[in-house]
Each structure stands twice: as C-alpha cells, then as structure tokens.
C-alpha positions as CSV (number, residue, x, y, z in Angstrom):
1,X,72.1,52.5,168.5
2,X,71.4,48.9,169.6
3,X,72.9,46.1,167.5
4,X,70.2,44.2,165.5
5,X,70.2,40.5,166.4
6,X,68.8,38.0,163.9
7,X,65.6,36.2,164.9
8,X,66.3,32.7,166.3
9,X,64.3,31.1,163.5
10,X,66.0,33.0,160.7
11,X,68.4,31.1,158.3
12,X,71.3,33.4,159.2
13,X,71.1,32.4,162.8
14,X,71.2,28.7,162.1
15,X,74.8,28.5,161.2
16,X,77.5,31.2,160.8
17,X,78.8,29.7,157.5
18,X,75.6,30.8,155.8
19,X,76.8,34.4,156.0
20,X,80.0,33.4,154.2
21,X,78.1,31.7,151.5
22,X,75.9,34.7,151.0
23,X,79.0,37.0,150.8
24,X,80.7,34.8,148.3
25,X,77.7,34.6,146.0
26,X,77.4,38.4,146.1
27,X,81.0,38.8,145.1
28,X,80.5,36.4,142.2
29,X,77.7,38.6,141.0
30,X,79.6,41.9,141.2
31,X,83.2,40.9,140.1
32,X,84.8,39.2,137.1
33,X,86.7,36.7,139.2
34,X,88.2,36.2,142.5
35,X,92.0,35.6,142.5
36,X,92.8,31.9,142.5
37,X,96.2,30.3,142.4
38,X,97.2,29.5,138.8
39,X,98.7,26.2,139.9
40,X,95.4,25.2,141.6
41,X,93.5,26.3,138.5
42,X,95.7,24.1,136.2
43,X,95.2,21.1,138.5
44,X,91.5,21.7,138.3
45,X,91.5,22.0,134.5
46,X,93.5,18.8,134.1
47,X,91.3,16.9,136.5
48,X,88.0,18.2,134.9
49,X,88.9,17.9,131.1
50,X,92.1,15.9,131.1
51,X,92.3,14.9,127.4
52,X,90.9,18.2,126.1
53,X,93.4,20.2,128.2
54,X,96.3,18.1,127.1
55,X,95.3,18.3,123.4
56,X,94.9,22.1,123.7
57,X,98.3,22.6,125.3
58,X,99.9,20.3,122.7
59,X,98.3,22.2,119.8
60,X,99.3,25.6,121.3
61,X,102.9,24.4,121.8
62,X,103.1,22.9,118.4
63,X,101.6,25.9,116.6
64,X,104.0,28.3,118.5
65,X,107.0,26.1,117.7
66,X,106.2,25.8,114.0
67,X,105.6,29.6,113.7
68,X,108.8,30.3,115.6
69,X,110.8,27.9,113.3
70,X,109.3,29.5,110.2
71,X,110.2,33.0,111.4
72,X,113.8,31.9,112.3
73,X,114.1,30.1,109.0
74,X,113.1,33.3,107.1
75,X,115.5,35.3,109.2
76,X,118.3,32.9,108.5
77,X,117.5,33.1,104.8
78,X,117.8,36.8,104.9
79,X,121.2,36.5,106.6
80,X,122.4,34.0,104.0
81,X,121.4,36.3,101.2
82,X,123.3,39.2,102.9
83,X,126.4,37.0,103.2
84,X,126.1,35.9,99.6
85,X,125.9,39.5,98.4
86,X,128.9,40.4,100.5
87,X,130.8,37.4,99.2
88,X,130.1,38.3,95.6
89,X,131.4,41.8,96.1
90,X,134.5,40.6,98.0
91,X,135.2,38.1,95.1
92,X,135.1,40.9,92.6
93,X,137.5,43.0,94.6
94,X,139.9,40.1,95.2
95,X,139.8,39.3,91.4
96,X,140.9,42.8,90.6
97,X,144.0,42.5,92.9
98,X,144.7,39.0,91.6
99,X,144.5,40.2,88.0
100,X,146.9,43.1,88.8
101,X,149.5,40.7,90.4
102,X,149.3,38.3,87.4
103,X,149.7,41.2,85.0
104,X,152.7,42.5,86.8
105,X,154.3,39.0,86.7
106,X,153.7,38.7,83.0
107,X,155.7,41.8,82.4
108,X,158.8,40.0,83.6
109,X,158.3,37.2,81.2
110,X,158.2,39.7,78.3
111,X,161.6,41.1,79.4
112,X,163.0,37.6,79.9
113,X,162.2,36.7,76.4
114,X,164.2,39.7,75.1
115,X,167.2,38.6,77.1
116,X,167.1,35.0,75.8
117,X,167.4,36.3,72.2
118,X,170.9,38.0,72.5
119,X,172.0,37.4,76.1
120,X,170.6,40.8,77.3
121,X,172.6,43.2,75.1
122,X,169.5,44.9,73.6
123,X,167.5,45.0,76.8
124,X,170.4,46.5,78.8
125,X,171.1,49.1,76.2
126,X,167.4,50.2,76.0
127,X,166.2,49.2,79.5
128,X,165.2,52.7,80.6
129,X,162.9,53.2,77.6
130,X,161.5,49.7,77.6
131,X,160.9,49.7,81.4
132,X,159.4,53.2,81.2
133,X,156.9,52.1,78.5
134,X,155.9,49.0,80.5
135,X,155.4,51.0,83.6
136,X,152.9,53.2,81.8
137,X,151.0,50.3,80.1
138,X,150.9,47.7,82.8
139,X,150.4,50.1,85.8
140,X,150.5,48.9,89.3
141,X,154.3,48.6,89.2
142,X,156.5,51.1,91.1
143,X,159.9,50.3,89.5
144,X,161.8,47.7,87.4
145,X,165.4,46.6,87.6
146,X,167.7,44.3,85.7
147,X,170.4,42.4,87.6
148,X,173.0,40.4,85.6
149,X,174.3,37.6,87.8
150,X,171.9,38.9,90.5
151,X,173.6,42.2,90.8
152,X,171.3,45.2,90.4
153,X,172.7,47.2,87.4
154,X,169.9,49.4,86.2
155,X,166.8,50.6,88.0
156,X,163.9,52.5,86.4
157,X,163.0,55.0,87.6
158,X,166.5,55.7,88.9
159,X,165.5,58.6,91.1
160,X,165.0,57.5,94.7
161,X,166.5,54.1,94.0
162,X,170.2,54.9,93.9
163,X,170.9,52.8,97.0
164,X,169.8,49.6,95.2
165,X,172.3,50.0,92.4
166,X,175.1,47.4,92.8
167,X,173.3,45.3,95.4
168,X,174.8,41.8,94.9
169,X,172.1,39.3,96.0
170,X,174.4,36.2,95.7
171,X,177.0,37.9,97.9
172,X,174.6,39.2,100.5
173,X,174.0,36.7,103.4
174,X,170.6,38.3,104.0
175,X,169.4,37.8,100.4
176,X,171.1,34.7,99.0
177,X,168.6,32.1,100.4
178,X,165.5,33.7,98.8
179,X,167.5,34.5,95.6
180,X,168.7,30.9,95.3
181,X,165.1,29.7,95.8
182,X,163.9,31.9,92.9
183,X,166.7,30.7,90.6
184,X,166.0,27.1,91.3
185,X,162.3,27.6,90.7
186,X,163.1,29.0,87.2
187,X,159.9,31.0,87.2
188,X,158.5,34.2,88.6
189,X,158.2,34.2,92.3
190,X,156.7,37.1,94.2
191,X,158.0,37.9,97.7
192,X,155.7,39.8,100.1
193,X,154.2,42.0,100.9
194,X,157.3,43.1,102.7
195,X,158.6,46.2,104.4
196,X,160.8,47.9,101.7
197,X,164.0,48.9,103.6
198,X,165.6,51.0,100.8
199,X,162.6,53.0,99.5
200,X,160.3,52.6,102.4
201,X,156.6,51.5,102.5
202,X,155.1,48.1,102.0
203,X,155.1,46.3,98.6
204,X,155.7,43.2,96.5
205,X,159.0,42.2,94.9
206,X,158.7,40.0,91.8
207,X,161.7,38.2,90.4
208,X,162.3,36.1,87.2
209,X,165.5,34.2,86.8
210,X,166.7,34.2,83.1
211,X,168.8,31.5,81.5
212,X,170.5,31.8,78.1
213,X,172.9,30.0,75.9
214,X,175.1,33.1,76.0
215,X,175.8,32.9,79.8
216,X,179.1,31.5,81.2
217,X,179.0,28.2,83.0
218,X,180.3,29.7,86.2
219,X,179.0,32.9,87.9
220,X,181.9,35.4,87.5
221,X,183.4,37.7,90.0
222,X,181.5,41.0,89.9
223,X,184.7,43.0,89.4
224,X,185.5,41.0,86.3
225,X,182.7,42.8,84.4
226,X,182.1,45.8,86.7
227,X,185.6,46.9,87.8
228,X,184.6,49.8,90.1
229,X,181.8,47.9,91.8
230,X,181.2,48.4,95.5
231,X,178.1,48.2,97.7
232,X,177.6,48.2,101.5
233,X,175.6,44.9,101.4
234,X,178.6,42.7,100.7
235,X,182.2,42.1,101.6
236,X,182.8,39.8,98.7
237,X,182.4,40.3,95.0
238,X,181.9,36.5,94.5
239,X,178.9,34.3,95.3
240,X,179.0,33.1,98.9
241,X,180.3,29.5,99.2
242,X,178.1,26.7,100.4
243,X,174.9,27.7,98.6
244,X,175.8,26.2,95.2
245,X,175.7,29.6,93.5
246,X,179.0,29.1,91.7
247,X,177.4,27.6,88.7
248,X,173.7,27.7,87.9
249,X,172.6,25.7,84.9
250,X,169.1,26.2,83.5
251,X,168.6,23.1,81.4
252,X,168.1,22.8,77.7
253,X,166.4,25.4,75.5
254,X,164.1,24.7,72.5
255,X,167.1,24.2,70.3
256,X,168.4,21.5,72.6
257,X,171.3,23.7,73.8
258,X,172.5,24.1,77.4
259,X,171.6,27.3,79.2
260,X,173.1,29.0,82.2
261,X,172.1,31.7,84.6
262,X,172.1,35.2,83.1
263,X,170.6,37.1,86.0
264,X,167.3,38.4,87.3
265,X,164.7,40.9,86.0
266,X,162.7,42.3,88.9
267,X,159.8,44.7,89.8
268,X,158.7,46.4,92.9
269,X,155.0,47.2,93.5
270,X,154.2,49.4,96.4
271,X,150.7,49.0,97.7
272,X,149.4,52.4,96.5
273,X,150.5,51.6,92.9
274,X,149.4,48.0,93.2
275,X,145.8,49.0,94.2
276,X,145.4,52.2,92.3
277,X,143.0,50.7,89.7
278,X,140.9,48.9,92.4
279,X,139.0,52.1,93.5
280,X,139.2,51.0,97.1
281,X,137.6,54.3,98.2
282,X,134.4,53.2,96.4
283,X,134.7,49.7,97.8
284,X,135.0,51.1,101.4
285,X,131.6,52.7,101.1
286,X,129.9,49.3,101.3
287,X,132.6,46.9,102.6
288,X,134.9,46.6,105.5
289,X,137.8,44.4,104.4
290,X,141.3,43.1,105.2
291,X,143.9,41.3,103.0
292,X,146.2,38.9,104.8
293,X,149.3,37.1,103.7
294,X,148.9,33.5,105.0
295,X,152.7,33.2,104.7
296,X,153.6,36.3,106.6
297,X,157.0,37.8,105.7
298,X,159.4,38.2,108.7
299,X,159.6,42.0,108.0
300,X,155.9,42.4,108.6
301,X,154.4,42.8,112.1
302,X,151.0,41.3,111.1
303,X,149.7,39.1,108.4
304,X,147.2,41.8,107.3
305,X,148.9,44.1,104.8
306,X,145.9,46.0,103.3
307,X,142.7,47.1,105.0
308,X,139.8,49.5,104.8
309,X,140.1,52.8,106.7
310,X,137.5,51.9,109.3
311,X,139.6,49.0,110.7
312,X,143.2,48.3,111.5
313,X,145.5,45.3,110.8
314,X,144.8,43.9,114.3
315,X,141.1,44.3,114.2
316,X,139.1,41.0,114.3
317,X,136.2,41.2,111.9
318,X,132.8,39.8,112.9
319,X,132.4,36.4,111.2
320,X,133.7,37.8,107.8
321,X,133.3,36.1,104.5
322,X,136.6,34.8,103.2
323,X,138.0,34.7,99.7
324,X,141.1,32.5,99.1
325,X,143.6,34.2,96.8
326,X,145.9,31.3,96.0
327,X,148.4,31.9,93.2
328,X,150.9,29.0,93.5
329,X,152.5,29.8,90.1
330,X,154.0,33.0,91.7
331,X,154.2,31.7,95.3
332,X,151.3,33.7,96.7
333,X,148.8,32.5,99.4
334,X,146.6,35.4,100.4
335,X,143.1,35.7,101.9
336,X,140.6,38.5,101.7
337,X,138.2,38.9,104.7
338,X,135.1,41.2,104.4
339,X,131.9,42.2,106.0
340,X,129.3,44.9,105.2
341,X,130.3,48.4,106.2
342,X,128.9,49.0,109.7
343,X,128.6,45.2,110.4
344,X,126.0,42.5,109.7
345,X,122.3,43.4,109.9
346,X,120.4,42.3,113.0
347,X,117.0,40.6,113.0
348,X,114.7,42.3,110.5
349,X,111.5,44.1,111.5
350,X,109.2,41.4,110.1
351,X,111.0,38.7,112.2
352,X,110.6,40.7,115.4
353,X,106.9,41.4,114.7
354,X,106.3,37.8,113.9
355,X,108.0,36.5,117.1
356,X,106.2,39.2,119.2
357,X,102.8,38.3,117.6
358,X,103.3,34.6,118.2
359,X,104.2,34.8,121.8
360,X,101.7,37.5,122.6
361,X,99.0,35.3,121.1
362,X,100.2,32.4,123.2
363,X,100.3,34.4,126.4
364,X,96.8,35.8,125.7
365,X,95.5,32.3,125.0
366,X,96.9,30.9,128.2
367,X,95.6,33.9,130.2
368,X,92.1,33.5,128.8
369,X,92.2,29.8,129.5
370,X,93.2,30.4,133.1
371,X,90.6,33.0,133.6
372,X,87.8,30.7,132.3
373,X,89.0,27.7,134.4
374,X,89.4,30.0,137.4
375,X,85.8,31.1,137.2
376,X,84.7,27.5,136.8
377,X,86.7,26.6,139.9
378,X,85.2,29.4,141.9
379,X,81.7,28.3,141.0
380,X,82.5,24.8,142.0
381,X,83.9,26.0,145.3
382,X,80.8,28.1,146.0
383,X,78.5,25.1,145.2
384,X,80.6,22.9,147.5
385,X,80.4,25.4,150.3
386,X,76.7,26.0,149.8
387,X,76.0,22.2,149.9
388,X,78.1,21.8,153.0
389,X,76.2,24.7,154.7
390,X,72.8,23.2,153.8
391,X,73.8,19.8,155.2
392,X,75.0,21.5,158.4
393,X,71.8,23.7,158.6
394,X,69.7,20.6,158.1
395,X,71.4,18.9,161.0
396,X,70.9,22.0,163.2
397,X,67.2,22.1,162.5
398,X,66.8,18.4,163.1
399,X,68.6,18.8,166.4
400,X,66.2,21.6,167.4
401,X,63.2,19.6,166.4
402,X,64.4,16.6,168.5
403,X,64.9,18.9,171.5
404,X,61.4,20.1,171.2
405,X,62.5,23.7,170.3
406,X,60.4,23.8,167.1
407,X,57.4,22.0,165.6
408,X,57.5,19.8,162.6
409,X,55.8,22.5,160.5
410,X,58.5,25.1,161.4
411,X,61.3,22.6,160.6
412,X,59.8,21.9,157.2
413,X,59.3,25.6,156.4
414,X,62.9,26.5,157.4
415,X,64.5,23.8,155.4
416,X,62.4,24.7,152.4
417,X,63.4,28.4,152.8
418,X,67.1,27.5,153.0
419,X,66.9,25.3,149.9
C-alpha cells in the first residue's frame, strides 16, 4: 500500500514541528500529566508565584513542626508518668527494707540498756530467753550474740553457730580494725552486706558497743575470766598491741560517773530473713530491681547484693529510677535501682498514629502541589512550542509567497487555518 503524502498546501507539510505540537496536545487531552522533573517543577513554581509558594512551604513546615513537637511532648509526658509510678513503687519497697534495718538496730539498744543497769549479769543469765523473744517479735534477724570484752560468749540460736563461740575480735588481726571503729563510734554500726564465712550466705552484721560503770578500766586477759578459752582465730588472749585496745573509756554517764568498755551485743541478719516481710515475689511481678551497697565490702564480688529473679548482680538496667538509702546513723549507704518488669514502654499507639498522620498529610500536600504545578508547566511548554511553530509556519508561508509559489489569498487562508 502506497504511503500517503500530505498535500503541499496542508499545515502538516509546512513544518515538521507542527506534528509534534499536535501529538503533545492529544496527550494532554488523554492523560493526567506527563512526567516532568520535580526540580524543574519547583523552579517553575517559585518563579511563577514566588511569595505564595514561600508562604505555603513555610506554613506547611511550621504546622508539621508544631504538630510533631506536640506529639513528642505528649509522648514524653507519658514516659515521665511511667517513671514517676515506678519511682513511687521503688520508694515503697526501699522504705520497707530501711524500716527493717532500723528496727533490727533498735533491738541492740534495748539489750544495751539492760547491760548498763547491772554490768550485764541479768542479760548474760537470761540471754537465751531474751534473745529468743526478740527474734520472734522483731523478725528479720537471724541470730544474736553477746560478747563481753569483744569475745563471743553466747549465741542464739546456738545450733549452727558453734564455731563463733570464743571468737575474740580484739585479738583477731582480721577483725580488730572494724571492731575498734565500732567501739570508738559508741553507737550501732552495721557492716555489710558481707559474705558470712562461718554460717555461709550473705547478710548484715550489726554491733553496739556498751559502756558501763561496772567495767574495769583495762580490758582483761580472756583467760582471767574464761580459763578454758581457746579459738582458732587468735594466738593471744590479750588485745593486740598498737590499736589502743588495752583501755577503752566510754565517757561519763547520766550520773556523771566514768564508764568503760563492757563488750558488744551483735546481730546477724541473713538476706532471706532480712527481706521476708517485704514480699519480694509480689514486687517482682511489676518491678525489676537491684539493691547495691555504695561502700562495697571486700568479701563481696559486686556492689549489688539483692536483685529480682529476672536479672543478675552484673546486669545493667536500662536507665533505672534510683532511690538513695542513706542511713548514716548506722553506717549504711545503699541504693535501689528499678525499672518496670519487661522494660520501659516504647512509643504509644496514639503517638505513632499522630506522627504517621502528620507526615502522610505533608507528603500528600507536597505531591498534590507538584502535580498541579507540573500540569501548569506542561501547559506553558505546549503554548510556547505552539507559538514557536506558528511563527516558523508564518515565515515559511511568507517565503513561499515571495517566491511566487502561492497567491496572496492562499497565504492568508493558510495562516488563518493554522491560527
């Protein structure tokens, strides 16, 4: 089949660009838009509506920023509330432990008062009954002992503590430093938590030095009042020299009489007994926690001495709340660290929906703006091309007229048809 050639006088034969114009206009009629570079579209938008475009972009950015800030602010408020709830619960648990420690310390003052009355005769004679009663009433304490001149004489309960009987702390090079510190403080000091070498486990040791008017000026040789004394801790039955333990004055009593060192009353609280009234199993259902001794005892591997079952002593908690447990009157500086069981909550659903909605709206707005400006740019391109083609077509027809190829009427008719 022969190819159809346009007539010489037809507009399509005047200039090839006219066919491109016709094709572009048909595409604009049948499609939503022709792909145009976003960068070129933005340049076009800013050149056509400079101030309006700038204001629109500024308002869009400002609105998105404010909405984002509000969403983040609400999310931070939720996190602060969660931390506050966790802190309140942690403070309640820490208060229970603090109260138990203070209660245990007060039991020693009760015993010390009995000793001051008669030099310890009544308490030593009835120590088993008195200590047994206090153990039941005060709870949280594993055992008591009484140590005249810092030598453990009676321990309640006796079973399982036989190895401690006769331990002379002023004659033991491993114990004399801490014992002298307690005596000089003249108040209850609690050591630990420590690893208990004699009975095993981890616990606290509380000691109260007692001074009476019945006590001798000089600390006597142990065998002078306990003839058959012997213990593997010590080679000497006298206080070790160089520590000032030979004579231990306690100052004046209320009757303005001089007092001297009688000895120590002590308790041991193992962690299971110390925490038995805290209901830690219930606490663990909502809290992950650790208790740490800020003045770690040399016998302990780590500062953490008590923790929930889902973590270990070496576990680093995730930004935990901290409760200071400072009890300087008994020499304790502890800290409780806690976080919700299972960790802190992530961003809440409302926050995620808000952020998603904000930026989805922003993206849709920008996309719509680009589509609109792209269409305007395509229309302008089509008009520019069409105007260029008309100018070129006009020049072609004039040239043909000048060359005598067409009459004036033909030229006017063709230009009118093109336009």
